[in-house]
N, C-alpha and C positions, 0 to 999 in steps of 0.2 A: 263702030267700035265696042260697042256693048256686046253686038253679036260675035265678034271675033274672040272676045273674052269669056263666052260662054262656050263656045266652040272650044276653045282652049282649054277650058277648065274640064268639059266633057271628055276631051282625047286623053287629058292626063290622068282622068278618073279609070278611063278603059285601059290605058297603059299599066297603070297600077294593078288594075284585077288579072291583067294577062301575067305581068310578074308574077305575082301572089300564086297563080295557077302553077305556074313552072316550077316556082320552087316548092310546091306542094308535089308536083310530080315528080321533082328530083328527089326530095325526101322520101317517097314512097318507094322508088327505085331501089335507093340506097338502104332502106329498113329490108325490102325484100330479099336484096343480096345478102345484107348479114344474117337474115333469118335462115336462107338457103345454106350459107356457109356454117351456119349452128346445126342445121340438120345433117349435114355430112358429118361433122365432128361427133355428133350424137351416134351416128349410126355406126361410126369408127370406134366408139368406146370412149372417145375422149370427153368425158363430161363435164370436166372443169372449163374446156376450151369453149365446148357447145354454150356453156351458162354464159360466158364472157359474150360471145355473139348474140345471142338472144337478149342479153341487157343492153347491149349497144342498139340492136333493133327497136327496142322499147324506148331507148333514149332518144331516138331520131323520129319515131312514130310512136307516140303514146296511147293510141288507141289502136295497136295493130293486132288484133283478135289471136292469129296465127302465132304470134311469136309469145304471148301468153302461154298459149297450149303447149307449144313445143318446151318450153321453158319448163312448164309442170312436168313434160315426159321426161325431160334432165332430173328434176327433182325427184320424181317417183324412182327412177333408177338408182338414185343416190338414199333411198330411203327416207327422203325429207317430205313424208306425206301431207303434213298439213300446211306446207309452205306451196306445195303442188295442188292440194285444193284451192288456196287461195288464187292460184295463177288462172285455174280452170275456171273459178267462178267469176274471174275478171274478163276471161275468154267470153264466157256465155253473156254477161252482162253487155258485152259490145256486139256479138251475133250469135243467133241461136242456128247451132250447128251440131248435126247427130254424131260427129266425130268427137266432139268437145263433150257431150253427154255421156258416150262409153267410156272416153278417156278417163272422166270424172268415176265413173264406174269401177274402172280396174284400180284406180286409187283407195276409194272406199273398200274393194275386196280385199286389198292387200293389208288394209287397217282392221279387217275383220268385222266392217260393217256390212254384213251380207244384205240386209235388207233395203239398204240405202243404195248400196250398189245395183239390184236389181230393179230399183225405180229408174235409176239413171239409164240402164241397159233397155228398159221399156221406152223411156223418153228417146233415147235414139233412135229405135225401130221406129216409133211414132213420128218421129221428126223426118226421117228417111227410110222407108220400107225396105230399101234394095241394098242396105248398108250391111254387107256380109259379115264385116268386123262385129258388128253389134250382136248378131246371132250367134259368133263365135265366143265372144266374151260372156254373153248370157249363159250360154252351154257351160263355159269353164265354172260357172258359179254353180250350176246345176249339179254339176260332176264332183263340185267339192261338197256339197250337200248329199250325196249319195243318189240322186235323182235322176239315174241313166236314161230313163224313157224319156224326160226332157231334153237331157240333154242330146241325145241322139235326134231327136225333132228339129231341135235348133242348127245342130251340125249339118243335117241335110238340106236346110233351108241355106244355110251359108254356102253351101257347095254349089247350089243352084243359082246363086247371084254372083259368084265368083269361078272362073275358070282356075283347075290347077292349083286348088286351095289345099297345098300339102299339109299344113298344119290342122286343118279341119279333118281331113281324111284320118291323118295319124290320131287324131284325138277320139273320131269315130271308132278307130281300132281298139283304142283304150277303153271305150265304154264297155263294148263287147267282151273285152278281155275281163274285164270286172264281173262281167255276167257269166263268164265261163263258156261264151260262145265263141269259140276258138275259130271255128271257119268263118265267122262273119270278120273277126279280128283279122285273120290273116288276109281276108280280102283286101279289107281298108288300108292296113298297113303297105299291102303291095301298090294299092292306089297312090299313097302319098309318096312311094317310091318313083311311080311312073310320073307323077306330078314334079318331084325333085329327086333325079338319081343320086345326089350327094347328101341325102336326107338321113345324116347317121342315126337321129334318134329312130326312125323308122326302122332301120335295120335293127338295132338293139331291141326295139318292142317284138319285132319278129321273132328274134331269137328267145325272148322271155316266152313268148306263147308258145313255140315248140319245146321251151323247156319245160312247161307246164303240162305240156301233152305227153311228155317222156319220149319225145321223137329227138334225140339228142344229136343225130348226125344232123339234122337240118338244123337244129338250134346252133351246134358249133358253126355250121356253113355261113349263118348271119354274123356270128359273132367274129369269125374269122374276117369277113369283109369289113368291118369296122376297123380292125388292125392293119388290112391292106390300104384302107382309105387314109390311114392316118388318125383315125377318131376314137383309137382304144384307149380305155383307162383301166383303172384297177376295177371298175365293175365288169366291163368285159372281159379281161383276164381271167377274173375269178370266174364267172359265168363258163368260159372255156374249159379253165381246169375242173370245174366241178362235174359238168356235163362229160368230160373226158374220163374223170374216175367213175362215174355213174355207168358209162359204157364201156368201161374195161379197156380204155387207150389209156394204159397207166404211164407210158413215158412220156406221152404227150401232158397229162394230167401234172407230171413231175417239172415238165418244163414251164408250163403257165403259173402254178404255184411258187415257183423260184420267182418268176417276174412279179407277183403280187407280193411276195415276200422282200421285196426290194421297196415296196412302196409304204404304206400303213396299213399292214395287215392288222385283223382283229382275231380273237381267240378262235374264232370258227375257220378262220385260215391257217392258223398253228395247226388245229387239231387235222383238217384236211390234208394239208401237207404232209403230216404224220404218217396219214394213212397211205397216201401215195407213194411215199418213201417206203414204209413197211411192206407194200404189196409188191413193191420192186425190189424186195429183198436190201434195201439200204438202211440197215439197224441204227447206226448211230444218228444219222440225218432224221429218221424217224422219233428217236428219243430226244433229240435235241429240239425237235418241233413241239413234242409233248410236253416238255418241261416249259416251254415258252407259253403254252397253252394253258398249263397248270398256273404258273406264275400270274397270267393274266386273268384267269378266273379267280385264283384266290380262295378257293373252296374246294376240298377234297371230295365230298359229297357230290358237289354241282358237277365235279370234273370227271368223277365216275360214272355218273348217270349220261352226259356228253357222250363219252367215250363208248358208251353201250348202245347208243342210237343207231 
């Protein structure tokens, strides 16, 4: 009788352990599903929706490091830097993870704490030397500091650790552009486009590079590609217009300055549009744009100075 009682107690204890484990497994799966849904919303730009999912995931599983980290990334995009830091600190208190370190570095860099950001990027690399993104974000910090040599070194390391890293190729191009090494800038921008043929930023940067080289036809070609891709903006229209004007493609300059003028033009746009109209003998339109430029500048001396440039 006593033996049966002991066996019954042991059996009941084992069943309770199994049931508890089942509950834990079920909670973990639910929390992971909620977190994954939050990540999808975050990537789609629905920050509030993502935040709700991450909150729900943490409510189900209070020690879920990834949910805290992803919630921090949502808060970073919302500009809630202090709240983001609290969440990443919580994630790191649960789990040492290279991604969490470089995420915290990103937040600190946005806050202007460059020294703190560098410490976190270094910690990320020490934790996981193969983490391409950690080198990439450390390079962005060096770029912001004007240390292009260190940025180039880190970006090349990032590329060596991640295939088709379009953003790293693009930023390498930008380092060389800042150094006025146009050949290397062009090479790496083109590598970025090979990695991602729809990478609008790289097309724009190629256009800027050729524009700086005064190779206006090549510049216009890349700005046109942005237009065809549906990624055109006032910046690309302005660039097409300016390059066209500089290259004596006057009717094309007029067409694109007219596009710019429908957006939010600045005084330079008014002035250059005036030049384009004047060169195509559209005197009334030219005078109208010069008047708008003068009204915007609100200084006769400055207006005359700019008009004579």
